[in-house]
C-alpha positions as CSV (number, residue, x, y, z in Angstrom):
1,M,94.7,109.9,84.3
2,Q,95.6,108.7,87.8
3,H,99.2,108.2,88.9
4,K,100.0,105.1,91.0
5,Y,102.6,105.1,93.8
6,V,103.9,102.3,96.0
7,T,105.6,103.3,99.2
8,R,106.0,102.4,102.9
9,A,103.9,104.3,105.5
10,V,102.7,104.5,109.0
11,V,99.0,105.0,109.7
12,L,98.7,108.1,112.0
13,S,94.9,108.3,112.1
14,R,91.6,107.2,110.5
15,A,88.4,109.1,110.3
16,P,85.0,107.8,109.1
17,V,83.6,109.2,105.8
18,K,80.1,108.4,104.6
19,E,78.7,105.0,105.4
20,V,81.6,102.6,105.1
21,G,84.6,104.8,103.9
22,A,87.4,106.4,105.8
23,V,90.1,109.0,105.4
24,V,93.4,107.6,106.4
25,T,96.3,109.9,107.3
26,L,99.6,108.3,106.4
27,L,103.2,109.3,107.1
28,T,104.9,107.9,104.0
29,Q,108.5,107.3,103.2
30,D,108.4,108.8,99.7
31,L,105.4,111.1,99.6
32,G,105.4,112.6,103.1
33,L,102.1,113.2,104.9
34,V,99.2,112.0,102.8
35,R,95.5,111.9,103.5
36,A,93.9,109.2,101.4
37,R,90.3,108.0,100.9
38,A,89.7,104.3,101.5
39,E,86.4,103.2,100.2
40,G,84.6,100.3,102.0
41,L,87.3,100.2,104.8
42,R,84.6,100.0,107.5
43,R,82.6,97.4,105.8
44,S,82.5,94.0,107.4
45,G,85.2,91.8,105.9
46,A,87.1,94.7,104.2
47,K,90.4,93.4,102.8
48,L,92.4,96.5,103.8
49,A,90.9,96.9,107.3
50,H,93.5,94.8,109.2
51,A,96.5,96.6,107.5
52,L,95.1,100.1,108.1
53,Q,94.8,100.2,111.8
54,T,96.3,103.2,113.6
55,L,100.1,102.8,114.2
56,S,100.4,100.1,111.6
57,E,103.4,100.1,109.3
58,V,102.4,99.2,105.8
59,E,103.5,99.0,102.2
60,L,100.7,100.7,100.3
61,T,99.5,101.6,96.9
62,V,97.9,105.0,96.4
63,L,96.5,106.7,93.4
64,R,96.6,110.4,92.8
65,G,93.6,111.7,91.0
66,K,91.7,115.0,90.5
67,E,90.1,114.8,93.9
68,G,93.1,113.7,95.9
69,W,94.7,110.5,97.1
70,R,92.8,107.1,97.1
71,L,94.1,103.9,98.7
72,S,94.0,100.9,96.4
73,G,96.1,98.4,98.4
74,A,98.0,97.8,101.6
75,V,100.1,95.0,103.0
76,L,100.8,95.0,106.8
77,I,104.5,95.1,107.6
78,E,104.5,95.8,111.4
79,P,101.5,96.1,113.7
80,W,103.1,98.6,116.1
81,F,99.9,99.1,118.1
82,Q,100.0,95.4,119.1
83,K,103.7,95.3,119.7
84,L,103.8,98.3,122.0
85,S,103.0,98.4,125.7
86,P,100.0,100.6,126.7
87,S,102.4,103.4,127.9
88,A,104.5,103.2,124.7
89,R,101.3,103.4,122.6
90,T,100.3,106.5,124.5
91,R,103.8,108.0,123.7
92,A,103.5,107.0,120.0
93,G,100.0,108.5,119.8
94,K,101.1,111.8,121.3
95,R,104.0,112.1,118.7
96,A,101.5,111.1,115.9
97,S,99.2,113.9,117.1
98,L,102.0,116.3,117.2
99,I,102.9,115.6,113.6
100,L,99.2,115.9,112.6
101,R,98.9,119.3,114.4
102,L,102.2,120.7,113.0
103,V,101.9,119.6,109.4
104,Q,99.3,121.6,107.6
105,G,98.2,120.1,104.3
106,E,100.6,117.6,102.8
107,T,104.4,117.7,103.0
108,V,107.1,115.7,101.5
109,D,109.9,114.9,104.0
110,A,111.5,111.5,104.2
111,Q,113.2,112.4,107.5
112,L,109.9,112.7,109.3
113,Y,109.0,109.1,108.4
114,E,112.5,107.8,109.3
115,T,112.3,109.6,112.7
116,F,108.9,108.2,113.5
117,I,109.9,104.6,112.6
118,A,113.1,104.9,114.6
119,F,111.0,106.2,117.5
120,L,108.6,103.2,117.3
121,N,111.5,100.8,117.3
122,E,113.0,102.4,120.4
123,L,109.6,102.3,122.2
124,A,109.2,98.6,121.4
125,A,112.7,97.8,122.7
126,G,113.1,100.1,125.7
127,D,112.0,100.4,129.3
128,D,110.3,103.5,130.7
129,T,113.6,105.4,131.0
130,E,114.6,104.6,127.5
131,Q,111.1,105.4,126.2
132,D,111.3,108.8,127.9
133,R,114.6,109.5,126.3
134,A,113.3,108.3,122.9
135,E,110.2,110.6,123.2
136,L,112.4,113.6,124.1
137,F,114.7,112.9,121.2
138,A,111.9,112.3,118.7
139,T,110.0,115.4,119.7
140,L,113.0,117.6,119.3
141,K,113.8,116.0,115.9
142,I,110.2,116.4,114.7
143,L,110.3,120.1,115.7
144,S,113.7,120.6,114.0
145,I,112.6,118.9,110.8
146,L,109.5,121.0,110.6
147,G,111.4,124.3,111.3
148,H,110.3,125.0,114.8
149,D,113.7,124.5,116.4
150,D,117.0,126.0,115.2
151,G,119.3,125.0,118.1
152,P,122.2,122.6,117.8
153,F,120.8,119.1,117.5
154,P,122.2,116.6,120.1
155,S,122.9,113.0,119.2
156,A,120.8,110.2,120.6
157,E,123.8,109.2,122.8
158,K,124.0,112.8,124.1
159,V,120.3,112.8,125.0
160,K,120.9,109.4,126.8
161,A,123.6,111.0,129.0
162,L,121.8,114.2,129.9
163,S,121.9,115.5,133.5
164,K,118.7,116.5,135.1
165,E,119.5,120.2,134.4
166,E,120.4,119.5,130.7
167,R,117.2,117.5,130.3
168,L,115.1,120.4,131.7
169,A,116.8,122.8,129.4
170,L,116.0,120.5,126.4
171,I,112.4,120.3,127.6
172,N,112.2,124.1,127.8
173,R,113.7,124.3,124.2
174,I,110.9,121.9,123.0
175,N,108.3,124.0,124.7
176,R,109.7,127.1,123.0
177,G,109.4,125.3,119.7
178,L,105.8,124.3,120.4
179,E,105.1,127.9,121.4
180,A,106.6,129.2,118.2
181,S,104.4,126.8,116.2
182,G,101.3,128.5,117.6
183,L,100.0,125.3,119.3
């Protein structure tokens, strides 16, 4: 028997499978990181194709079966890829890649989803300086959530007001966390 789940998610990546299928990697609100098969997604006129673009926020229905997750429905909530500037898209793509590299298998952590959504909102609303700060804060928070940073966590306001020396110290801390992860 298959179990059906409805949750919000952000599409982190898509990879082709067979002739018209795809494996979609999703950062979900309730289920954590999930890799789900989407049959017929690459077929011309596929119903789910518009909602399952990279960096789309969706409400989706997934089924859990013997062979893993399978997508059965998706409704587009926010097309972040279209809303973000090219530089902001690059920043979002790098943080999505970081999550994909750090999370092995599937993990359930609602904080990771909330952090990534907050990051996308800040990228959409901010200029380059604010985007840089948001990227720094999101990276540190992702590392902290995944257990690769154990230092005191600064507030977003504190990160905004960092001096050049404090910012460099925070970047060094992030680099130590990435080193500790084995990346």
